[in-house]
Each structure stands twice: as structure tokens, then as C-alpha cells.
N, C-alpha and C positions, 0 to 999 in steps of 0.2 A: 480343682483340677491342678495337677502338678506338672509343670513344664521344666524339662531339663535344659539348661543353657550353659554353654561353656564357651570361653573365648580366650585368645591369647594374642598379645601384640609384642613384637620384638623389633629392635632397631637393626638397620643394615646400611652398609656403605659399599661403594664400588670396590674398596680395597679389602672387603671381607671375603673375597672369592677364594675360599680354601676348602679342602676336602671334597672336591667335585667328584661325582661318580655317575655312572649311567646304569639304567635299569630298563629291561625290555621283556620281562617275563610275566606271564599270567596263567596260572593253572586253575583258577577258580571258574572263569566263565570266558570262553573264547569269543563271545559276542561283545564283550566290553573292550573299549579302545585302550590299548596300552602303547603309547608312544614312547620312544626312547628319549628320556629326559636327562639332560646334563645337569645334574643337581648341584646347587650352590648352597651348602649347608649354612653358610653365614647369613643368608637371606631368609631362611625358612622360619615359618611359624606353624605350630601344630595344635591340634585338638584331638582328644581320644575319647572313645566311648566303647565299652565292651572290649572286644578284641581287635577293633579297628582304629587306625590312626589316620587322620586327614592332614595333609601337609600342603602349604602354599609357599611359593618363592618366586625367584626369577633367575634366568640364565643370562650371563653376560656373553654375547656373541659378537666379537669384534667391537664395534661402537654401539651395539644395539642390545637392549634388555627385553627379554621375552618372559611373560608371566606364565607360571604353570601351577597345576595342582595334581595331587595323587592321593590315592587311598591305599593303605597297606594293612595287611593282616600278618602281624609278626614281620618276617623278612620277605613275605610274598606280596607282590603288587596285585591289587584287585583292578584298578584302573589308573591311568596316568595320561595327562594331556597338556599340551600348550594351549592357552586361550588367546594368545596374540603372537603372530609371526610377522606382523607388519613392520615397516621401518620405524614406527613410533616406539618410544621407551615405555614399558609397562612393568609393574611389580605387583606381587601379592602383598598387601599391606596388613590385613587383619581378617580373622575368620571367627565364626561362631556356629554352633550346631544345636538344633532343636528337632528331635525326632529324625525324620528323613530329610530335613531341610538344612542344607549347608549354605550359610550366608558368607560371602566373601567380598571384601572391598579390595579391588585392584586400583592402581593408579595409572594414569596415562597423561600424555603431554601434547596431544593433538596430532593429526595426521594418521590416526589409527583407523584401519579399514577392517579389522577383525572384531572389535567390540561393537555390538549392536544392541540398542534398546528394544524391548518387546512392546507389543501393542498396549496403549494406555499408560505407559511408564511416565514418571515425573518429568524427566528431561530426555528428549529423544536423541540428542546428539551432543558431541563435545562443544559445538558452537564455533564461533569465529575467533581467529587470532590464536594460532597454535603456540605452545611454549609453556604456559602455566600448568602446573600439575593439578589435576582434578581426580575425582573418584568415579569408578564404574562399579556399582553395587549389583551383585548377582546372587540369585537364589539357584543353587546347584543341587541337582538330585544326588543325594549322598550315595545311592546305590550304583549309579551309572556315570556320574561326572558330567552329565549334560546340563547346560544352562536352561532353566525353565522360565525365569523372568529376570529382567535386568534394566537398570536405568543409569544414566549419567548424573553426576552431582557436581555442579560448578557454580561459581559466583559470576557476576557480570559487571564490567566497568561501565561508566557512563556512555562510552562510545559503542557499547554493545559487544565488545570483545570479551572473551572468557577470562576469568580471573581465578586465582588459586584457592583450593580447599583441599585439606588432607586430614587423615584420621588424627584424632587428638594426641598430641605428642607425649604427654605424661600420663596417659590413661592406659592401664594394663588391659582393660576390656572395653575398647571403643565400640564394639558391637555387642549388644545384649538383646534380650527379648522382654517385652512387657507382659503383664499378667493376662492381657487380652490376646497374646500370641502374635503381636506385631513386632517389627524390628526397630530397635533404637540405635541410631548412629550418632556418636559424639565426634565432632570434628573441630579443627582449628582453621579459620578462614581468613582470607584477605578482605579488602574492601568489596562490598556488594551494593550495587545501586538499590535505592529504596523503592522498588516497584513491586514488592511482594514476592520476588523470585524465590527466596529461601523461606519466606514466612507467609505463604498464601492464606493460612487460616487467620492471620492477624492483620493483613494489609501491610502498609509501610511500617518498617521497623527501623528506628534510628540507630539502634545498636548494630545494625548491619553496615552502617556507614563509617566503619572504622577498619583500619588495616590491622588485623589481629582480633583477638577475642574468640569465643567459642560458639559453636552452633550445634543444636540438638535437632535431629530429624527423626520423626516417627513414620515408618513406612509400613504399608500393608504388604502381604506376601506377593501381590502382583505389582509391587514397586510403584504404587501411587503414594505421594506424600500426604499423610494424614494431618500432620502438624509440624511446624518448624519454629524454632526460637533462636534468636541471636543474643549472646550475652557478652558484655565487655569484660576484659581481663581485670 
């Protein structure tokens, strides 16, 4: 069985806010949501298949960052939406596509009221202690833009507060697909207490007890963690 998987990661900073533009048209299907997106091209990552291109990014609105995604066919927008309009900062960090499954890693920093985990997900919330940047991994229907399954991914300090994890800095494809059709996420993490939080298949993992290092997580399409491993740098 052949599985097509594509992914792209790009870097972005607050001062990359150039070539902003807004789109609000859709002639393909009036039932699909097309929000007016103030696009920030310096933040965007893309993946294409056939005649469609999928784009993620974030908009800087005053002191707030809001994550968005859109699907385009040429210059025509098929769907477009913001996934976070809360006071929390969120960004589109990485994406990959397999069939009708668009997998997106967003980041958030606590206080988010728009990101929600779905039933049976690996981590059901951001956790305690806002501020550290963590991941919100979502399976999005590529035809409609609707989130079908989603989970939070964060480390945890000894006091129980949430700690940092982000997509792997130097990896051009931090999200890929396994031969079994599962989702592989490669991340860079901070300290995580050794209670099996990121490595439930292996129990305590001493390599998680370092600030820095890599983490590999294998997820099912319903966002349950199948296996996780911490690796020192």
C-alpha cells in the first residue's frame, strides 16, 4: 500500500510580518467556511497535492497571534478559517498531508479557550501554569477545514505545571506518516518529569529528565499516543 505524505516546516518571527493580504471569496462551495484571513506570508508553511495548496500561518493582531489555515485552488479559496481567536498566542508550526487527512501542529502558550481536545485524546488540556509553548496536534478534514481529532502535547515539571515542547527546530519534516498510517511527530522538548507522561509505552524514561533533547511521538489518527521516546542531544 502506497501512502503519500508531504510536509514542510519554515521559521517565523514577529518581525516577519510582511506582504499581508486578505481573502474572502469562495466560488467552489458556498457551504464551506471562508473567513476573511489577514495573511502573514512570513509565517506561512504550505503543502500541495494535485491542484490544491494547504497553507497554515498566524496573524499578528495588536499583541495577539491567531493561528489560521486555508485551502486554495490556484488563486481561488476553497475554505479558510482561524482556529484560535482567544487571548492566547497561537501559531501554525508544521503540516503534513495523507489522502484526506491534513495533520497540523499548532503552538499555544496557555489560556487558550478555542483549542479543544477530542474524546480519547492523549492529553485533554494545556494543563496548569500558562506561558510555556506547547503543541496542539489536529487532524483536519482537507475537504472542509473542520477539525476531526485533536490533542495537546506538553511536558510537565515536578510541581505539575506545564513545560515547553515544540516541533523539532532543524527538521524540515517534523510531521510524517508511518507505513502503518499513523502520525509521527518529531519535537524538541524541555525537562519532563519521569512519570511516563511522554513515554507511556516505556514507563519512566530518564532521557526525558533533561532540558533539551528530542522526542518522537507516534499517534493514531484519533490522537492517542501509541508510543513515545525521549532522546538526549
